[in-house]
N, C-alpha and C positions, 0 to 999 in steps of 0.2 A: 019304873024301875029305881026310884029314889034319886033320880038325877035331875030334878026339876030347876036345881039351883045352877045347872050347868047348859051351855049350848048343846045340840045335838052332837053325839060321838066326841066330847072334848075330854072325857075321862082317861087317864094312862095307867095302866097296870104295869107296875115295876118289877113283877116277878113271875114269869111265864115259863113253863117247859114244853117241850115237844110233845105233842099228843099221839107220837109214832113211836113204832117199835125200837127206833134208834135210841130214845130215852127209856121208855116204860119196860122194855124186855132186856135189850143189850146193855146199856150201862147201868140200868137198875138192878138186873139180875136177881138173885134170890133175896136180898135185902129189901128191894121195891116188893116183892111178893109178901114178905113178912108184913110190911106196914100196910098193904092192902087187905091182908086177911084180918090183921088186927083191928082196922077201923072200918071194916065192912065195905070197903069200895072195891070197885072193879078195875081192871087194866086194859078195857076195851080201848082200842086204837082209833083215831079219827084223821080225817085229812086236815090239811092246812085251810082249805076252803072252808070247810065246815067248823073249824075253829074260829075263824075270822067272823063268818056269819053269826056264831054265837055271840061273839064280842058286839058286833054291831048291834044286833037286838038288844043287848043290854045297855047299849048307849056309851060304850067304850071304843075309843078311836085310835089307839096306839098301845102296844104291848112290848114290853123288854123280853126277847126271846134269848133265854140263858144257854150257853155252852156247859159241857161237863167233862171234866176229865179226873177221875180218881182212879186211874187204872193201876198204879204202883200198890196201892193200899187194898184194893178190893179185886184186883184181877180181872176186873170187868172192862170192855172196851170203852172209849170215851164217846161222847157225840163230838164228832170232829170238828173244829173250827171252820174248816172249808165249807162243811155241811150247813152250818149255821149261817156263814155269809151268803151261800147259795139260796137258801130259803129266805133270807133278808132281802137279796135282790130281786126274787120272784114276787115279794109282796112288800117292796119298800115304802109304800105309802102307809104302811100298818106295823111291820116289825121294827125294832131297834135291836140289832145284834150285840150280844155280850159273849165274847170268848172264854175259854176256860183253860188254864194251863196246870198241870200237876206239879206242885212245887217239890216233889220227890224225884223228879226227873231231871237228868243233867242238863238238858236243853231248854229248861222252863224260860230262862230270861230271853235266849232268842226266838222262842216259840211267841212269847209276849210282844216283842218288838215286830214279828212277822204279822200278828194278829190287828195291828193297829196300821202298820205302814204299807202292808201288801192287801190285806182283806178288809181294810178300813172297818173293822169292827169299833165299837162305841164306849167298851169297857170291859171289865172282867168279872167273873162270878167265882168265888171260893166257897166251898162246902168242907170246913175243915175236919168234921168228924168223918165224913166219907173219905176225904183225902189222907187223913191221919197225920195232921201236921198242926204244930202250935206256930201261929203267925207272928208271935213276938219273938221266936228264937233267931238267934244271930245269922243262922245260915241262910235265912230268907231274906236279909236286909237288902241284897243287891236286887232281888225281884221286885219289891217293893219301892226302892229307889229307881228303877228302871220305869215302872208303870208311873210313878210320880212325875217323872221327866217327860213321858209319853203325854201328859196331860189329860189322862181319861180316868173315870171314876171306877170304883171296885164295889161288888156287893160281897159282903161277907156273910155266912150263915150265923144266926144269933139263937142260941139255947139248945134244948135237946134236940134229937132227931127222931123221927119214926121209922127210919130205916133200921132194919133188922129187928124191929119190935117183938119182944117176947121169945126171941130165938135164943138157943143155947149161946150165952156169952155175948149176945147182940151181935152175932157175926164177927166178934173182935173190934167192933167200933166203940170208940172211947168217947163219952159224953162231954168230958172236961174240955175239949177243944172247942166246945160251942161256948164257952164262957167269953162273954164280951169284954171282961177285963183283959184278955189277951189282944183284942183289937184296939183297946185303949192305948196299949204301948205302940202300935204301929201308928195310930192317930198323932200320938205325941212325937214321934220321930220324924213323920212326913206331914208336916201341917199343910202342904199344897196338894196332898191326895185326898180327893173326895171319896167319903166313905158312907156306904148305905147299909146298915145292918139289917138283914132280912129276918122277919118275924119278930112279935113280942116275945123276949128271949127267956121263956120259961125254962128253969126256975130263976133266972136271974133278971126278972124285969127291972127291979130298982137299980141295979148295976147299970143295966142299959140306958135307963132313964138319966142317971147322973152323968154318963158318958156324954150322951146326946146334948145335955144342958151345958156341960163344961167344955166340949170340944166344938168348936165352931165348924170343924170340916167333918163332922159326923151326923148322920141321919139315921132314920129308921123307918121301915114299912110295917104294914100290918098284916102281911101275908101269912098264909098257913093256918090261920085260925079265923073261924066263922066269927063275926062281930060279938055276938051276944056271949061268946065264951072268953073275949079278951078281958084281962085283968083290969079292975075298974080303976087302979091308980094309973094304969097306962092310957085308959080313955080319958081320965081327967087332965093329964098332961098333955094329951094329944088336943084336947079342947082348949087349953089354957097356954101354959108356958113354952110347950114344943109345938105349937099350931103351924108354925113355918119350917118345921123339921120332920114332919110326919106323913108318909105316902100311902097311897092306895096300892095293894098287892094281893093276888089271889093265891098264888102256887098252883096255877093251872097245870095239868087236868086235875089234880086233886081236889081243887075247889074250883068252882064255876063263877063266873063274874055276875050272872043275874041273881042268884040267891045271896050272894055276899052283900051286893048293893041293896038288895031289898032290906037285909038286915041292918046294915048301916044307917039307912033312912030311918029306922025304928029308934035311934040312938038319940034323936032330936038335936044333933050338933047345930049351932047357928050356921046360917047359910054361907057367911064368909068363909067360915072355918072349913065347911064342907067343900067349897071350891078350892081351897088350898090344899086339902088332902087328896081330893080326887083328881086334880088335874095341875094347879099351879105350881106346887112344890115341885113336882116331878119334872114339869117343863122347864123350870129354872135349874135343876140339878142336872138333868140331861141335855140342857141348851137346845130345847125344841123351839122352832119358830113358826 
């Protein structure tokens, strides 16, 4: 599976969603169906036991399980943070739980505190296009200041989104919120906030690379794209200047770990860089021991 450079099951997937109806059908709704139809994928559900077995077969030992709350902007129910914590507790040797708070809800700051202090979640995921917000806007300053004080990392979506693809008006979702330059403002204002930008941020790959190079507290993952389709400049930076700041991610269940790792092995990255991207960088970022 392309993991010859690692010990068994040492790879860490920094970007996985629930393979269950809570995410694929309830939270995803029609916009998820649009994405599946556009790219020829199905929305079949699976159990967590099946998911973990698939990861273990591919040689992956841990995965970040992401929460989701875009209720205000989409009208769809969230994947509750309590649910993420419950799944994490049932499989605590595999999942690292990240919560989600809807920045447009009045209680978002209180919920962020509850996620860390009561549920012991390890970080937060934001999908700005689905959630319909500009992370650099002043009204969200208190939220990110609070998360910075809580001392946990955040994942921001980077680039375009397949949600709502080819539907009339894209279901009202606005691609501009995926521009990583909006995340640069957050990184500059909150230097102690550790930020992971998910996905090679098409069509803003160069902006993302520049931010990761300039901001010591910003990293990126390669999720959401099969390796052979990732922009050549992204791969060049991942192999060289940003080899300590790039991480493996799938976007499961949209992409599966086995095929992703097989294609990554074909890129002929040096063995030490493969170890960094597939395991070491994530373990340091997530403080895994």
